[in-house]
C-alpha positions in Angstrom: 96.2 103.6 102.9 93.0 102.4 102.6 91.1 99.0 103.3 92.1 96.1 101.5 90.1 93.3 101.2 93.1 90.8 100.4 94.4 91.3 104.3 91.3 90.4 106.1 90.7 86.8 106.5 88.3 84.7 108.5 90.4 82.7 112.1 86.6 81.0 113.2 83.3 81.7 112.2 80.6 79.3 115.0 76.9 80.6 115.4 76.8 83.3 113.7 80.0 85.4 115.1 83.5 85.4 113.6 87.0 86.1 114.2 89.0 87.7 111.4 93.0 88.8 110.8 93.7 91.8 109.3 97.5 93.3 108.9 97.5 96.6 107.3 100.2 99.8 107.5 97.4 102.2 108.1 97.5 103.5 112.2 94.8 102.0 114.5 93.0 105.9 115.0 92.4 105.6 110.7 91.5 101.6 110.7 88.6 102.3 113.4 87.1 105.3 111.7 83.5 105.0 110.5 83.8 103.6 106.6 87.7 102.2 106.4 86.0 98.4 106.2 83.1 99.3 104.4 83.8 97.1 101.4 83.3 94.7 103.6 79.6 95.2 104.5 78.8 92.3 103.4 80.6 90.2 105.1 81.2 91.4 108.3 79.1 91.5 111.2 77.5 93.5 114.6 80.2 91.5 117.3 81.8 89.9 114.9 86.4 90.7 116.5 88.8 91.8 113.9 92.3 90.6 115.5 94.2 93.2 113.7 98.1 94.1 113.4 98.3 97.7 112.2 101.0 100.5 111.3 102.7 97.8 110.3 105.1 99.7 108.1 106.8 101.8 111.3 106.2 100.6 115.0 103.9 97.2 114.1 101.2 97.2 117.1 98.1 94.6 117.2 94.8 94.6 118.9 91.1 94.8 118.9 88.6 95.4 117.3 85.1 94.6 117.5 82.8 95.7 114.9 79.8 97.9 116.7 77.5 98.5 113.2 78.0 96.7 109.5 74.3 97.8 108.2 72.9 100.3 105.6 76.6 99.6 103.4 78.3 101.5 106.1 80.8 99.6 108.8 81.9 101.0 112.0 84.5 99.8 114.6 85.2 100.5 118.1 88.5 102.1 118.5 91.1 98.9 118.8 92.1 97.5 122.8 96.0 97.1 121.9 97.7 94.1 123.1 100.7 94.6 124.8 101.0 97.9 124.3 104.8 97.7 126.9 107.8 96.1 127.2 108.9 96.6 130.3 112.9 95.0 129.7 
C-alpha cells in the first residue's frame, strides 16, 4: 500500500514537537523507506515521533518511528523501534 493521510493523527503537540499516531497494513520496513511520508512533509518535523501500528492485516506490530528528516519535499524516518517484541507466556 502507500501512505494514507487519514491514518496519521496528532496525539500531542508542545514546544515545536508533535507526537503522532499512524496505522497501516504496511510492514515497518515499507513505512521506514525514505519518501513514504512525503505527502506529509508540511506537517512532520525532524524530531517528531510517530507511534505506529503496522502489519495490521497480518501479524500486527507496534512501535516508534523518529522523523530524521523532513525538508525539501522529502521525509525520512528511522527504522521502527518495536514495542512488545516478545510474548513469553
